[in-house]
DSSP file (Angstrom, degrees, kcal/mol; ACC not computed):
  #  RESIDUE AA STRUCTURE BP1 BP2  ACC     N-H-->O    O-->H-N    N-H-->O    O-->H-N    TCO  KAPPA ALPHA  PHI   PSI    X-CA   Y-CA   Z-CA
    1    1 A M              0   0    0      0, 0.0     5,-0.1     0, 0.0     0, 0.0   0.000 360.0 360.0 360.0 136.1    6.0   -4.9   -4.8
    2    2 A H    >   -     0   0    0      1,-0.1     3,-1.7     3,-0.1     4,-0.5  -0.534 360.0-123.1 -69.2 135.3    6.4   -2.0   -2.4
    3    3 A P  G >  S+     0   0    0      0, 0.0     3,-1.0     0, 0.0    -1,-0.1   0.814 110.2  54.6 -51.8 -36.3    3.1   -0.8   -1.1
    4    4 A S  G 3  S+     0   0    0      1,-0.2    -2,-0.0     3,-0.0     0, 0.0   0.727 108.5  49.1 -71.8 -20.6    3.6    2.8   -2.3
    5    5 A S  G <  S+     0   0    0     -3,-1.7    -1,-0.2     2,-0.0    -3,-0.1   0.396  81.0 115.7 -97.5   3.7    4.2    1.5   -5.8
    6    6 A D    <   -     0   0    0     -3,-1.0     4,-0.0    -4,-0.5     0, 0.0  -0.596  56.7-153.9 -71.5 120.4    1.1   -0.6   -5.9
    7    7 A P        +     0   0    0      0, 0.0    -1,-0.2     0, 0.0    -3,-0.0   0.632  66.6  96.6 -73.1 -10.1   -1.2    0.8   -8.6
    8    8 A R  S    S-     0   0    0      1,-0.1     3,-0.1   161,-0.0   159,-0.1  -0.509  84.8-104.7 -78.1 146.3   -4.3   -0.5   -6.9
    9    9 A P        -     0   0    0      0, 0.0     3,-0.1     0, 0.0    -1,-0.1  -0.199  47.5 -84.9 -62.0 162.7   -6.2    1.8   -4.6
   10   10 A A        -     0   0    0    159,-0.2   159,-0.1     1,-0.2    34,-0.0  -0.123  62.0 -72.8 -62.1 163.8   -6.0    1.3   -0.9
   11   11 A R        -     0   0    0     -3,-0.1     2,-0.4    32,-0.1    34,-0.2  -0.295  42.8-138.0 -63.1 143.9   -8.2   -1.2    0.9
   12   12 A F  E     -a   45   0A   0     32,-3.3    34,-2.6    -3,-0.1     2,-0.4  -0.896  16.5-153.0-106.7 134.8  -11.9   -0.4    1.3
   13   13 A R  E     -a   46   0A   0     -2,-0.4    81,-1.7    32,-0.2    80,-1.7  -0.918   9.7-170.5-118.2 130.2  -13.4   -1.2    4.7
   14   14 A V  E     -ab  47  94A   0     32,-2.7    34,-1.8    -2,-0.4     2,-0.5  -0.969   2.0-167.5-123.1 131.7  -17.1   -2.1    5.3
   15   15 A L  E     -ab  48  95A   0     79,-2.5    81,-3.1    -2,-0.4     2,-0.4  -0.982   7.3-155.7-118.3 122.8  -18.7   -2.4    8.8
   16   16 A F  E     -ab  49  96A   0     32,-2.4    34,-2.3    -2,-0.5     2,-0.4  -0.826  14.8-165.5 -98.4 142.1  -22.2   -3.9    9.1
   17   17 A V  E     +ab  50  97A   0     79,-2.7    81,-1.7    -2,-0.4    34,-0.2  -0.984  20.2 151.8-135.4 127.5  -24.2   -2.9   12.2
   18   18 A C  E     -a   51   0A   0     32,-1.8    34,-1.9    -2,-0.4    35,-0.2  -0.631  57.3 -83.8-131.1-164.4  -27.3   -4.3   14.0
   19   19 A M  S    S+     0   0    0     32,-0.3    34,-2.8    -2,-0.2    36,-0.2   0.970 116.6   9.2 -75.5 -53.3  -28.4   -4.2   17.6
   20   20 A G  S    S-     0   0    0     31,-0.2    36,-0.3    32,-0.2    31,-0.2   0.524  89.6-125.7-108.8  -6.6  -26.6   -7.1   19.2
   21   21 A N  S    S+     0   0    0     29,-0.3    30,-0.1    60,-0.1    28,-0.1   0.886  85.5  97.4  63.4  41.1  -24.2   -8.3   16.5
   22   22 A I  S    S+     0   0    0     39,-0.1    40,-2.8    28,-0.1    43,-0.2   0.479  88.6  16.4-130.6 -11.9  -25.6  -11.9   16.6
   23   23 A C  S  > S+     0   0    0     38,-0.2     4,-1.4    42,-0.1     5,-0.1   0.596 124.7  21.1-123.2 -77.0  -28.1  -12.1   13.7
   24   24 A R  H  > S+     0   0    0      2,-0.2     4,-2.6     1,-0.2     5,-0.2   0.933 122.2  44.7 -68.9 -49.4  -28.3   -9.6   11.0
   25   25 A S  H  > S+     0   0    0      1,-0.2     4,-2.9     2,-0.2    -1,-0.2   0.891 114.7  48.2 -71.3 -36.9  -24.9   -7.9   10.9
   26   26 A P  H  > S+     0   0    0      0, 0.0     4,-2.6     0, 0.0    -1,-0.2   0.868 111.5  52.4 -68.4 -28.5  -22.9  -11.2   11.2
   27   27 A T  H  X S+     0   0    0     -4,-1.4     4,-2.8     2,-0.2     5,-0.3   0.957 113.4  42.8 -64.7 -51.2  -25.0  -12.6    8.5
   28   28 A A  H  X S+     0   0    0     -4,-2.6     4,-2.8     1,-0.2     5,-0.4   0.917 113.0  53.7 -61.9 -43.2  -24.2   -9.6    6.2
   29   29 A H  H  X S+     0   0    0     -4,-2.9     4,-2.5     1,-0.2    -1,-0.2   0.946 113.3  42.4 -51.9 -52.7  -20.6   -9.7    7.3
   30   30 A G  H  X S+     0   0    0     -4,-2.6     4,-1.9     2,-0.2    -2,-0.2   0.924 117.3  44.7 -65.5 -44.9  -20.4  -13.4    6.3
   31   31 A V  H  X S+     0   0    0     -4,-2.8     4,-2.0     2,-0.2    -1,-0.2   0.922 116.0  45.6 -69.0 -42.7  -22.3  -13.2    3.0
   32   32 A F  H  X S+     0   0    0     -4,-2.8     4,-2.5    -5,-0.3    -1,-0.2   0.924 111.9  52.5 -66.1 -41.9  -20.5  -10.0    1.8
   33   33 A E  H  X S+     0   0    0     -4,-2.5     4,-2.1    -5,-0.4    -1,-0.2   0.876 109.4  49.7 -59.3 -37.7  -17.1  -11.4    2.8
   34   34 A A  H  X S+     0   0    0     -4,-1.9     4,-2.5     2,-0.2    -1,-0.2   0.881 110.5  49.8 -68.6 -38.2  -17.9  -14.5    0.8
   35   35 A R  H  X S+     0   0    0     -4,-2.0     4,-1.7     2,-0.2    -2,-0.2   0.873 109.8  51.7 -69.0 -35.7  -18.9  -12.4   -2.2
   36   36 A V  H  <>S+     0   0    0     -4,-2.5     5,-2.6     2,-0.2     6,-0.4   0.926 111.0  47.1 -64.7 -44.1  -15.7  -10.4   -1.9
   37   37 A R  H ><5S+     0   0    0     -4,-2.1     3,-1.7     1,-0.2     5,-0.2   0.940 110.7  51.8 -61.9 -46.4  -13.6  -13.6   -1.9
   38   38 A E  H 3<5S+     0   0    0     -4,-2.5    -1,-0.2     1,-0.3    -2,-0.2   0.833 108.2  53.0 -57.6 -34.1  -15.5  -15.0   -4.9
   39   39 A A  T 3<5S-     0   0    0     -4,-1.7    -1,-0.3    -5,-0.2    -2,-0.2   0.488 115.4-117.7 -81.1  -5.1  -14.8  -11.7   -6.7
   40   40 A G  T < 5S+     0   0    0     -3,-1.7    -3,-0.2    -4,-0.4     3,-0.2   0.807  84.9 114.0  74.1  28.4  -11.1  -12.1   -6.0
   41   41 A L    >>< +     0   0    0     -5,-2.6     3,-2.1    -6,-0.1     4,-2.0   0.194  26.3 113.9-116.3  15.0  -11.1   -8.8   -3.9
   42   42 A A  T 34 S+     0   0    0     -6,-0.4    -1,-0.1     1,-0.3    -5,-0.1   0.748  78.3  55.1 -62.5 -22.3  -10.3  -10.1   -0.4
   43   43 A D  T 34 S+     0   0    0     -3,-0.2    -1,-0.3     1,-0.1     3,-0.1   0.572 116.9  35.8 -84.1  -7.9   -7.0   -8.3   -0.5
   44   44 A R  T <4 S+     0   0    0     -3,-2.1   -32,-3.3     1,-0.2     2,-0.5   0.590 112.3  56.7-117.7 -17.7   -8.7   -5.0   -1.2
   45   45 A I  E  <  -a   12   0A   0     -4,-2.0     2,-0.3   -34,-0.2   -32,-0.2  -0.973  61.5-165.6-125.0 122.1  -12.0   -5.1    0.7
   46   46 A A  E     -a   13   0A   0    -34,-2.6   -32,-2.7    -2,-0.5     2,-0.4  -0.825   8.0-164.5-103.6 143.2  -12.1   -5.7    4.5
   47   47 A V  E     +a   14   0A   0     -2,-0.3     2,-0.3   -34,-0.2   -32,-0.2  -0.981  16.1 154.5-132.7 141.0  -15.4   -6.6    6.2
   48   48 A D  E     -a   15   0A   0    -34,-1.8   -32,-2.4    -2,-0.4     2,-0.3  -0.905  22.0-144.9-149.3 176.1  -16.4   -6.6    9.9
   49   49 A S  E     +a   16   0A   0     -2,-0.3     2,-0.3   -34,-0.2   -32,-0.2  -0.979  15.4 171.8-146.9 160.2  -19.6   -6.3   12.0
   50   50 A A  E     -a   17   0A   0    -34,-2.3   -32,-1.8    -2,-0.3     2,-0.3  -0.964  24.2-120.8-159.1 167.9  -20.7   -4.8   15.3
   51   51 A G  E     -ac  18  83A   0     31,-2.6    33,-3.6    -2,-0.3   -32,-0.3  -0.881  14.2-135.6-119.9 154.5  -23.7   -4.1   17.4
   52   52 A T  S    S+     0   0    0    -34,-1.9     2,-0.3    -2,-0.3   -33,-0.2   0.697  94.1  49.3 -76.5 -20.6  -25.1   -0.8   18.7
   53   53 A H  S    S-     0   0    0    -34,-2.8     3,-0.4   -35,-0.2    -2,-0.1  -0.823  78.5-132.4-120.1 160.1  -25.7   -2.5   22.1
   54   54 A S    >   +     0   0    0     -2,-0.3     3,-0.9     1,-0.2   -34,-0.1   0.146  67.3 118.3 -97.6  20.0  -23.3   -4.6   24.3
   55   55 A Y  T 3  S+     0   0    0      1,-0.2    -1,-0.2   -36,-0.2   -35,-0.1   0.789  87.0  22.0 -58.3 -33.5  -25.8   -7.4   25.0
   56   56 A H  T >  S+     0   0    0     -3,-0.4     3,-2.9   -36,-0.3    25,-0.4   0.151  77.1 161.7-125.6  18.8  -23.8  -10.2   23.4
   57   57 A V  T <  S+     0   0    0     -3,-0.9    25,-0.2     1,-0.3    -3,-0.1  -0.148  76.4  13.6 -47.8 128.0  -20.1   -9.0   23.3
   58   58 A G  T 3  S+     0   0    0     23,-3.2    -1,-0.3     1,-0.3    24,-0.1   0.255 100.6 121.9  90.6 -11.7  -17.8  -11.9   22.8
   59   59 A A    <   -     0   0    0     -3,-2.9    22,-3.1     1,-0.1    -1,-0.3  -0.514  63.2-116.3 -85.2 151.3  -20.6  -14.3   21.7
   60   60 A P        -     0   0    0      0, 0.0    20,-0.2     0, 0.0     3,-0.1  -0.341  50.1 -75.0 -74.8 166.5  -20.8  -16.2   18.4
   61   61 A P        -     0   0    0      0, 0.0   -38,-0.2     0, 0.0   -39,-0.1  -0.213  67.5 -77.1 -57.1 153.7  -23.6  -15.4   16.0
   62   62 A D     >  -     0   0    0    -40,-2.8     4,-2.3     1,-0.1     3,-0.4  -0.240  41.6-121.3 -51.8 137.0  -27.1  -16.9   17.0
   63   63 A H  H  > S+     0   0    0      1,-0.3     4,-2.4     2,-0.2     5,-0.1   0.802 113.2  53.8 -55.8 -33.0  -27.2  -20.6   16.2
   64   64 A R  H  > S+     0   0    0      2,-0.2     4,-2.5     1,-0.2    -1,-0.3   0.897 107.9  48.6 -70.5 -38.7  -30.2  -20.0   13.9
   65   65 A S  H  > S+     0   0    0     -3,-0.4     4,-2.4   -43,-0.2     5,-0.2   0.932 113.6  48.9 -61.2 -43.5  -28.3  -17.4   11.8
   66   66 A Q  H  X S+     0   0    0     -4,-2.3     4,-2.7     1,-0.2    -2,-0.2   0.932 112.8  46.4 -63.1 -46.4  -25.3  -19.8   11.6
   67   67 A A  H  X S+     0   0    0     -4,-2.4     4,-1.6    -5,-0.2    -2,-0.2   0.929 114.7  45.6 -66.1 -44.6  -27.5  -22.7   10.5
   68   68 A H  H  X S+     0   0    0     -4,-2.5     4,-0.6     1,-0.2    -1,-0.2   0.913 115.4  46.9 -66.3 -41.0  -29.4  -20.8    7.9
   69   69 A A  H ><>S+     0   0    0     -4,-2.4     5,-2.2    -5,-0.3     3,-1.4   0.919 108.8  54.9 -65.0 -43.0  -26.3  -19.2    6.5
   70   70 A L  H ><5S+     0   0    0     -4,-2.7     3,-1.8     1,-0.3    -1,-0.2   0.844  99.7  60.5 -60.7 -34.0  -24.4  -22.5    6.4
   71   71 A R  H 3<5S+     0   0    0     -4,-1.6    -1,-0.3     1,-0.3    -2,-0.2   0.752 107.5  47.5 -64.3 -23.0  -27.2  -24.0    4.3
   72   72 A R  T <<5S-     0   0    0     -3,-1.4    -1,-0.3    -4,-0.6    -2,-0.2   0.214 129.0 -98.4-102.4  14.1  -26.3  -21.3    1.8
   73   73 A G  T < 5S+     0   0    0     -3,-1.8     2,-0.5     1,-0.2    -3,-0.2   0.645  85.1 122.8  88.2  13.1  -22.6  -22.0    2.0
   74   74 A V      < -     0   0    0     -5,-2.2     2,-0.6    -8,-0.1    -1,-0.2  -0.942  46.7-154.6-116.3 120.9  -21.6  -19.2    4.4
   75   75 A D        +     0   0    0     -2,-0.5     3,-0.2   -45,-0.1    -9,-0.1  -0.841  19.5 169.7 -96.6 117.5  -19.9  -20.1    7.7
   76   76 A L    >   +     0   0    0     -2,-0.6     3,-1.9   -10,-0.2    -1,-0.1   0.397  48.6 105.3-101.8   0.1  -20.4  -17.5   10.5
   77   77 A S  T 3  S+     0   0    0      1,-0.3    -1,-0.1   -11,-0.1   -11,-0.0   0.704  72.1  58.5 -63.6 -23.1  -18.9  -19.6   13.2
   78   78 A G  T 3  S+     0   0    0     -3,-0.2    -1,-0.3   -18,-0.1     2,-0.1   0.584  87.1  97.2 -80.9  -9.5  -15.6  -17.7   13.5
   79   79 A Q    <   -     0   0    0     -3,-1.9     2,-0.3   -53,-0.0    -3,-0.0  -0.456  52.9-165.8 -83.5 153.8  -17.2  -14.4   14.2
   80   80 A R        -     0   0    0    -20,-0.2   -31,-0.2    -2,-0.1   -21,-0.1  -0.996  27.1-106.5-136.8 140.0  -17.7  -12.9   17.7
   81   81 A A        +     0   0    0    -22,-3.1   -23,-3.2   -25,-0.4     2,-0.3  -0.346  39.3 172.9 -68.8 144.4  -19.9  -10.0   18.7
   82   82 A R        -     0   0    0    -25,-0.2   -31,-2.6   -24,-0.1     2,-0.3  -0.948  30.8-106.8-142.3 164.3  -18.5   -6.6   19.5
   83   83 A Q  B     -c   51   0A   0     -2,-0.3   -31,-0.2   -33,-0.2     2,-0.1  -0.715  36.5-104.7 -95.0 143.9  -19.9   -3.2   20.2
   84   84 A L        -     0   0    0    -33,-3.6     2,-0.3    -2,-0.3    -1,-0.1  -0.414  39.6-161.9 -62.1 136.7  -19.8   -0.3   17.8
   85   85 A R    >   -     0   0    0     -2,-0.1     3,-1.2     1,-0.1     4,-0.4  -0.850  31.0-118.2-120.1 156.4  -17.2    2.3   18.8
   86   86 A A  T >  S+     0   0    0     -2,-0.3     3,-1.3     1,-0.2     4,-0.4   0.850 114.6  63.0 -59.3 -33.3  -16.8    5.9   17.7
   87   87 A G  T >> S+     0   0    0      1,-0.3     4,-1.9     2,-0.2     3,-0.7   0.699  86.4  73.3 -65.6 -20.5  -13.4    5.0   16.3
   88   88 A D  H <> S+     0   0    0     -3,-1.2     4,-2.2     1,-0.2    -1,-0.3   0.816  89.0  60.0 -62.2 -30.4  -15.1    2.7   13.8
   89   89 A F  H <4 S+     0   0    0     -3,-1.3    -1,-0.2    -4,-0.4    -2,-0.2   0.791 109.0  42.9 -73.2 -25.2  -16.3    5.7   11.8
   90   90 A E  H <4 S+     0   0    0     -3,-0.7    -2,-0.2    -4,-0.4    -1,-0.2   0.844 116.7  47.3 -80.7 -37.2  -12.7    6.7   11.3
   91   91 A A  H  < S+     0   0    0     -4,-1.9     2,-0.3     2,-0.0    -2,-0.2   0.770 107.0  61.6 -81.5 -25.8  -11.5    3.2   10.5
   92   92 A F     <  -     0   0    0     -4,-2.2   -78,-0.2    -5,-0.2     3,-0.1  -0.782  61.2-152.1-109.5 148.1  -14.2    2.2    8.0
   93   93 A D  S    S+     0   0    0    -80,-1.7     2,-0.4    -2,-0.3   -79,-0.2   0.801  90.7  23.8 -81.8 -30.6  -15.2    3.6    4.7
   94   94 A L  E     -b   14   0A   0    -81,-1.7   -79,-2.5     2,-0.0     2,-0.5  -1.000  59.9-167.8-136.6 134.1  -18.9    2.5    5.0
   95   95 A V  E     -bd  15 118A   0     22,-2.7    24,-2.4    -2,-0.4     2,-0.6  -0.960  18.7-166.7-119.2 108.9  -20.8    1.8    8.2
   96   96 A L  E     -bd  16 119A   0    -81,-3.1   -79,-2.7    -2,-0.5    24,-0.2  -0.861   1.3-162.4-106.3 114.6  -24.0    0.1    7.1
   97   97 A V  E     -bd  17 120A   0     22,-2.7    24,-2.8    -2,-0.6    25,-0.4  -0.607  17.4-137.8 -96.1 158.4  -26.9   -0.3    9.6
   98   98 A M  S    S+     0   0    0    -81,-1.7    35,-3.3    -2,-0.2     2,-0.3   0.704  74.3   0.9 -89.7 -22.4  -29.8   -2.7    9.3
   99   99 A D  S  > S-     0   0    0     33,-0.2     4,-1.9     1,-0.1     5,-0.1  -0.919  78.4 -87.5-154.4-177.7  -32.7   -0.6   10.4
  100  100 A W  H  > S+     0   0    0     -2,-0.3     4,-2.5     1,-0.2     5,-0.2   0.854 119.0  53.9 -65.1 -39.3  -33.9    2.8   11.6
  101  101 A D  H  > S+     0   0    0      2,-0.2     4,-2.1     1,-0.2    -1,-0.2   0.903 112.0  45.2 -64.1 -41.1  -33.3    2.2   15.4
  102  102 A N  H  > S+     0   0    0      2,-0.2     4,-2.7     1,-0.2     5,-0.2   0.838 109.6  55.7 -71.3 -33.6  -29.7    1.2   14.7
  103  103 A L  H  X S+     0   0    0     -4,-1.9     4,-2.7     2,-0.2    -2,-0.2   0.947 109.3  46.7 -59.2 -48.2  -29.3    4.2   12.4
  104  104 A E  H  X S+     0   0    0     -4,-2.5     4,-1.7     1,-0.2    -2,-0.2   0.898 114.1  47.2 -61.4 -43.1  -30.4    6.5   15.2
  105  105 A A  H  X S+     0   0    0     -4,-2.1     4,-0.7     2,-0.2    -1,-0.2   0.899 113.9  47.2 -68.0 -39.8  -28.1    4.8   17.7
  106  106 A A  H >X S+     0   0    0     -4,-2.7     4,-1.5     1,-0.2     3,-0.8   0.885 107.9  56.4 -69.8 -37.7  -25.1    4.9   15.3
  107  107 A Q  H 3< S+     0   0    0     -4,-2.7     3,-0.3     1,-0.2    -1,-0.2   0.897 101.7  56.9 -60.0 -39.9  -25.8    8.5   14.5
  108  108 A A  H 3< S+     0   0    0     -4,-1.7    -1,-0.2     1,-0.2    -2,-0.2   0.756 115.2  38.0 -60.1 -26.2  -25.5    9.4   18.2
  109  109 A L  H << S+     0   0    0     -3,-0.8    -1,-0.2    -4,-0.7    -2,-0.2   0.634  94.0 103.0 -99.1 -17.7  -22.0    7.9   18.3
  110  110 A C  S  < S-     0   0    0     -4,-1.5     5,-0.1    -3,-0.3   -24,-0.1  -0.527  73.6-124.6 -78.1 122.9  -20.8    9.1   14.8
  111  111 A P    >   -     0   0    0      0, 0.0     3,-2.4     0, 0.0     4,-0.3  -0.421  27.3-118.0 -60.3 139.7  -18.4   12.0   14.7
  112  112 A P  G >  S+     0   0    0      0, 0.0     3,-1.4     0, 0.0     4,-0.2   0.815 111.2  61.5 -52.6 -34.7  -19.9   14.7   12.5
  113  113 A Q  G 3  S+     0   0    0      1,-0.3     3,-0.2     2,-0.1    -3,-0.0   0.613 107.5  45.3 -69.5 -11.8  -17.0   14.6   10.0
  114  114 A H  G X> S+     0   0    0     -3,-2.4     3,-2.0     1,-0.1     4,-0.5   0.267  75.8 111.2-110.5   8.7  -17.9   10.9    9.3
  115  115 A A  G X4 S+     0   0    0     -3,-1.4     3,-1.2     1,-0.3    -2,-0.1   0.816  71.2  62.2 -57.5 -33.9  -21.6   11.2    8.9
  116  116 A A  G 34 S+     0   0    0      1,-0.3    -1,-0.3    -4,-0.2    -2,-0.1   0.714  95.9  61.4 -65.3 -19.7  -21.5   10.5    5.2
  117  117 A K  G <4 S+     0   0    0     -3,-2.0   -22,-2.7   -23,-0.1     2,-0.6   0.698  87.0  87.6 -78.7 -20.4  -20.1    7.0    5.9
  118  118 A L  E <<  +d   95   0A   0     -3,-1.2     2,-0.3    -4,-0.5   -22,-0.2  -0.709  56.1 143.9 -88.9 116.9  -23.2    6.0    7.8
  119  119 A R  E     -d   96   0A   0    -24,-2.4   -22,-2.7    -2,-0.6     2,-0.4  -0.901  51.8 -95.5-144.0 169.7  -25.9    4.5    5.7
  120  120 A R  E >   -d   97   0A   0     -2,-0.3     3,-1.4   -24,-0.2   -22,-0.2  -0.751  26.1-137.5 -86.6 135.2  -28.7    1.9    5.7
  121  121 A F  G >  S+     0   0    0    -24,-2.8     3,-2.7    -2,-0.4     4,-0.2   0.868 100.6  72.8 -58.0 -36.6  -27.6   -1.4    4.1
  122  122 A A  G >  S+     0   0    0    -25,-0.4     3,-1.8     1,-0.3    -1,-0.3   0.730  78.1  76.0 -52.5 -25.1  -31.1   -1.4    2.4
  123  123 A E  G <  S+     0   0    0     -3,-1.4    -1,-0.3     1,-0.3    -2,-0.2   0.697  93.1  53.3 -59.3 -19.5  -29.9    1.3    0.1
  124  124 A F  G <  S+     0   0    0     -3,-2.7    33,-0.4    -4,-0.2    -1,-0.3   0.386  77.6 124.9-100.4   0.9  -27.9   -1.3   -1.8
  125  125 A F    <   -     0   0    0     -3,-1.8    29,-0.1    -4,-0.2    26,-0.1  -0.368  36.6-173.9 -60.7 141.7  -30.8   -3.7   -2.4
  126  126 A Q  S    S+     0   0    0      3,-0.0    -1,-0.1    -2,-0.0    28,-0.1   0.782  79.4  13.2-103.0 -41.1  -31.3   -4.5   -6.1
  127  127 A R  S    S+     0   0    0     23,-0.1     2,-0.3     2,-0.0    -2,-0.1   0.611 108.6  80.6-115.4 -18.8  -34.5   -6.5   -6.2
  128  128 A H        -     0   0    0     22,-0.1     2,-0.7    21,-0.1    -3,-0.0  -0.721  61.0-149.9 -97.3 143.3  -36.1   -6.1   -2.8
  129  129 A D        +     0   0    0     -2,-0.3    -1,-0.0     2,-0.0    -7,-0.0  -0.699  51.3 123.3-109.1  77.4  -38.2   -3.1   -1.8
  130  130 A S        -     0   0    0     -2,-0.7    -5,-0.2    -8,-0.2    -2,-0.1  -1.000  53.7-149.2-137.5 135.7  -37.6   -2.9    1.9
  131  131 A P  S    S+     0   0    0      0, 0.0    -9,-0.3     0, 0.0     2,-0.3   0.647  82.6  22.5 -76.5 -12.5  -36.2    0.1    3.8
  132  132 A V  S    S-     0   0    0    -10,-0.1   -33,-0.2   -11,-0.1   -34,-0.1  -0.891  74.7-113.6-143.9 167.6  -34.6   -2.2    6.4
  133  133 A V        -     0   0    0    -35,-3.3  -109,-0.1    -2,-0.3    14,-0.1  -0.958  49.4-133.8-101.3 107.5  -33.3   -5.7    7.2
  134  134 A P        -     0   0    0      0, 0.0   -35,-0.0     0, 0.0    13,-0.0  -0.274  18.0-104.6 -67.4 149.1  -35.8   -6.8    9.8
  135  135 A D        -     0   0    0      1,-0.1     3,-0.3  -112,-0.0     9,-0.1  -0.619  30.0-172.0 -74.7 120.8  -34.7   -8.4   13.0
  136  136 A P    >   +     0   0    0      0, 0.0     3,-1.9     0, 0.0     8,-0.2   0.465  54.9 106.9 -89.5  -1.8  -35.4  -12.2   12.9
  137  137 A Y  T 3  S+     0   0    0      1,-0.3   -73,-0.1     6,-0.1     7,-0.0   0.807  85.1  33.9 -52.9 -44.0  -34.4  -12.8   16.5
  138  138 A T  T 3  S+     0   0    0     -3,-0.3    -1,-0.3     5,-0.0     2,-0.1   0.354 112.1  74.0 -97.8   7.6  -37.9  -13.4   17.9
  139  139 A G  S <  S-     0   0    0     -3,-1.9     2,-0.1     1,-0.2     0, 0.0  -0.272  80.5 -97.3-105.4-166.8  -39.4  -15.1   14.8
  140  140 A G    >>  -     0   0    0     -2,-0.1     4,-1.1     1,-0.0     3,-1.0  -0.151  54.2 -66.5-101.6-162.9  -39.0  -18.4   13.2
  141  141 A A  H 3> S+     0   0    0      1,-0.3     4,-2.2     2,-0.2     5,-0.2   0.829 124.2  64.2 -58.8 -34.1  -37.0  -19.8   10.3
  142  142 A A  H 3> S+     0   0    0      1,-0.2     4,-2.5     2,-0.2    -1,-0.3   0.865  99.0  54.8 -61.6 -34.0  -38.8  -17.7    7.7
  143  143 A G  H <> S+     0   0    0     -3,-1.0     4,-2.3     2,-0.2    -1,-0.2   0.906 108.5  47.2 -66.6 -39.3  -37.4  -14.6    9.2
  144  144 A F  H  X S+     0   0    0     -4,-1.1     4,-1.9     2,-0.2    -2,-0.2   0.872 112.5  49.8 -69.3 -35.3  -33.8  -15.9    9.0
  145  145 A E  H  X S+     0   0    0     -4,-2.2     4,-2.3     2,-0.2    -2,-0.2   0.892 109.9  50.9 -65.6 -41.8  -34.3  -16.9    5.4
  146  146 A H  H  X S+     0   0    0     -4,-2.5     4,-2.5     2,-0.2     5,-0.2   0.904 108.1  52.8 -64.5 -41.0  -35.8  -13.5    4.6
  147  147 A V  H  X S+     0   0    0     -4,-2.3     4,-3.1     1,-0.2     5,-0.2   0.934 109.9  48.8 -58.3 -44.9  -32.7  -11.8    6.2
  148  148 A L  H  X S+     0   0    0     -4,-1.9     4,-2.5     2,-0.2     5,-0.2   0.895 109.3  52.0 -63.7 -40.0  -30.5  -14.0    4.0
  149  149 A D  H  X S+     0   0    0     -4,-2.3     4,-2.0     2,-0.2    -1,-0.2   0.933 113.8  43.9 -56.2 -48.5  -32.5  -13.1    0.9
  150  150 A L  H  X S+     0   0    0     -4,-2.5     4,-3.3     1,-0.2     5,-0.2   0.938 114.3  49.3 -62.6 -49.0  -32.1   -9.3    1.7
  151  151 A V  H  X S+     0   0    0     -4,-3.1     4,-2.2     1,-0.2    -2,-0.2   0.885 110.1  50.1 -64.3 -40.1  -28.5   -9.6    2.5
  152  152 A E  H  X S+     0   0    0     -4,-2.5     4,-1.4    -5,-0.2    -1,-0.2   0.934 113.7  46.4 -62.0 -45.3  -27.6  -11.6   -0.6
  153  153 A D  H  X S+     0   0    0     -4,-2.0     4,-1.7    -5,-0.2     3,-0.4   0.944 114.1  46.5 -62.3 -50.6  -29.4   -9.0   -2.7
  154  154 A G  H  X S+     0   0    0     -4,-3.3     4,-2.7     1,-0.2    -1,-0.2   0.815 106.4  60.8 -64.2 -29.7  -27.8   -6.0   -0.8
  155  155 A S  H  X S+     0   0    0     -4,-2.2     4,-2.5    -5,-0.2    -1,-0.2   0.861 102.2  51.8 -65.3 -35.9  -24.4   -7.7   -1.2
  156  156 A E  H  X S+     0   0    0     -4,-1.4     4,-1.9    -3,-0.4    -2,-0.2   0.962 114.1  42.2 -63.6 -50.7  -24.6   -7.6   -4.9
  157  157 A G  H  X S+     0   0    0     -4,-1.7     4,-1.9   -33,-0.4    -2,-0.2   0.882 115.1  50.0 -62.2 -39.5  -25.4   -3.9   -4.9
  158  158 A L  H  X S+     0   0    0     -4,-2.7     4,-3.0     2,-0.2     5,-0.2   0.920 108.1  53.1 -66.9 -43.7  -22.8   -3.1   -2.3
  159  159 A L  H  X S+     0   0    0     -4,-2.5     4,-2.3     1,-0.2    -1,-0.2   0.889 109.7  49.1 -60.6 -39.6  -20.1   -5.1   -4.2
  160  160 A A  H  X S+     0   0    0     -4,-1.9     4,-1.9     2,-0.2    -1,-0.2   0.891 111.8  48.9 -62.6 -39.8  -20.9   -3.1   -7.3
  161  161 A H  H  X S+     0   0    0     -4,-1.9     4,-2.4     2,-0.2    -2,-0.2   0.943 112.3  47.3 -66.1 -47.7  -20.7    0.2   -5.4
  162  162 A V  H  X S+     0   0    0     -4,-3.0     4,-2.8     1,-0.2     5,-0.2   0.880 108.4  55.2 -67.3 -35.7  -17.4   -0.8   -3.8
  163  163 A R  H  X S+     0   0    0     -4,-2.3     4,-2.3    -5,-0.2    -1,-0.2   0.930 109.1  48.2 -58.9 -44.5  -15.9   -1.8   -7.1
  164  164 A R  H  X S+     0   0    0     -4,-1.9     4,-2.0     1,-0.2    -2,-0.2   0.902 111.6  50.0 -62.4 -41.0  -16.8    1.6   -8.5
  165  165 A E  H  X S+     0   0    0     -4,-2.4     4,-1.3     1,-0.2    -2,-0.2   0.914 111.9  47.2 -63.2 -42.1  -15.2    3.3   -5.4
  166  166 A L  H  < S+     0   0    0     -4,-2.8    -1,-0.2     1,-0.2    -2,-0.2   0.881 112.0  50.1 -64.7 -37.9  -12.0    1.2   -5.8
  167  167 A A  H  < S+     0   0    0     -4,-2.3    -1,-0.2     1,-0.2    -2,-0.2   0.857 108.2  53.5 -71.2 -33.0  -11.9    2.0   -9.5
  168  168 A A  H  <        0   0    0     -4,-2.0    -1,-0.2    -5,-0.2    -2,-0.2   0.780 360.0 360.0 -68.7 -28.9  -12.3    5.7   -8.8
  169  169 A G     <        0   0    0     -4,-1.3  -159,-0.2    -5,-0.2    -3,-0.1   0.461 360.0 360.0  78.1 360.0   -9.4    5.5   -6.4
């Protein structure tokens, strides 16, 4: 089928953002991407992640993030950290940050015409009452499990939102 005659709406692009792009945002990236595949929407929804800081550019996700995600069936090993760029706000339909500090850093980079695309991932939580996805980096295993709980919850709400956006065209 020729792309212009495809009745389905164009691809929807989601970018997850945390500070270094090695814990929270790659976890959200991996979990949401898995949910998108399970829903049969991989050809319509693109997922990526980035960090507001350049601390870990080119590095794989933190080994603890990878281990905890893998226990839940999500493989993060193919991801590599990158830094958020101003052009990401043009390229993505939603830029979802993990906490207030990253929201502030992303707002400083976001062109004014794309401000509505920048939101907190926590806005999509269905069952958890947390305004942020807390950074597990300096904590123990429980922190990484909590991040996964929040990300799985938010991924459900986000997928429902994106389905509505795709249906609206």
